[in-house]
C-alpha positions in Angstrom: -4.1 2.7 24.2 -2.6 1.0 21.2 -3.8 1.7 17.7 -3.7 -1.2 15.2 -3.3 -0.3 11.6 -3.8 -2.9 8.8 -3.3 -2.0 5.2 -4.5 -4.4 2.5 -3.3 -4.5 -1.1 -6.1 -3.2 -3.4 -5.1 -5.3 -6.4 -7.6 -7.8 -7.6 -7.3 -11.2 -6.0 -4.4 -10.1 -3.8 -4.7 -10.8 -0.1 -1.4 -9.4 1.1 -1.5 -7.0 4.0 0.8 -5.2 6.3 0.3 -4.0 9.9 2.0 -1.8 12.3 3.0 -4.5 14.8 3.0 -1.9 17.5 5.2 0.6 15.7 4.0 3.7 13.8 0.3 4.4 13.2 1.4 6.6 10.2 -0.1 4.9 7.1 2.3 6.6 4.7 5.3 5.6 6.8 4.2 2.0 6.9 3.7 1.9 3.1 7.2 3.3 2.5 8.8 0.9 5.0 7.3 -2.1 3.2 8.0 -0.6 -0.3 4.3 -0.5 -1.2 2.9 2.1 -3.6 0.0 4.5 -3.5 -2.3 4.8 -6.4 -0.9 7.9 -8.1 -4.4 9.3 -8.8 -5.7 8.9 -5.3 -4.4 8.0 -1.8 -7.3 5.7 -1.3 -5.7 2.6 -2.9 -2.4 0.9 -2.0 -0.5 -1.8 -3.8 2.0 -4.3 -2.5 5.5 -4.6 -3.9 4.4 -7.9 -5.7 1.4 -6.4 -7.5 2.8 -2.9 -8.3 5.1 -4.0 -11.1 2.1 -5.6 -12.9 -0.1 -2.5 -12.4 2.3 0.5 -12.9 1.9 0.5 -16.7 -1.8 1.4 -16.2 -0.7 4.6 -14.4 2.3 5.6 -16.6 0.5 8.5 -18.2 -0.6 9.7 -14.7 2.8 9.5 -12.9 
């Protein structure tokens, strides 16, 4: 059995996504491989490396 993992950027109007392409099913590992960032207040939201620079100022007091 193969597990498919797809992670979508949670930034508004962003449609980027990454998937495991048959590699790891570890979400955190996939995020690190693609240089995406977790929301520092919760692990529920993820941001692509294109959106994160625009959003990180919103989290500066929480990092």
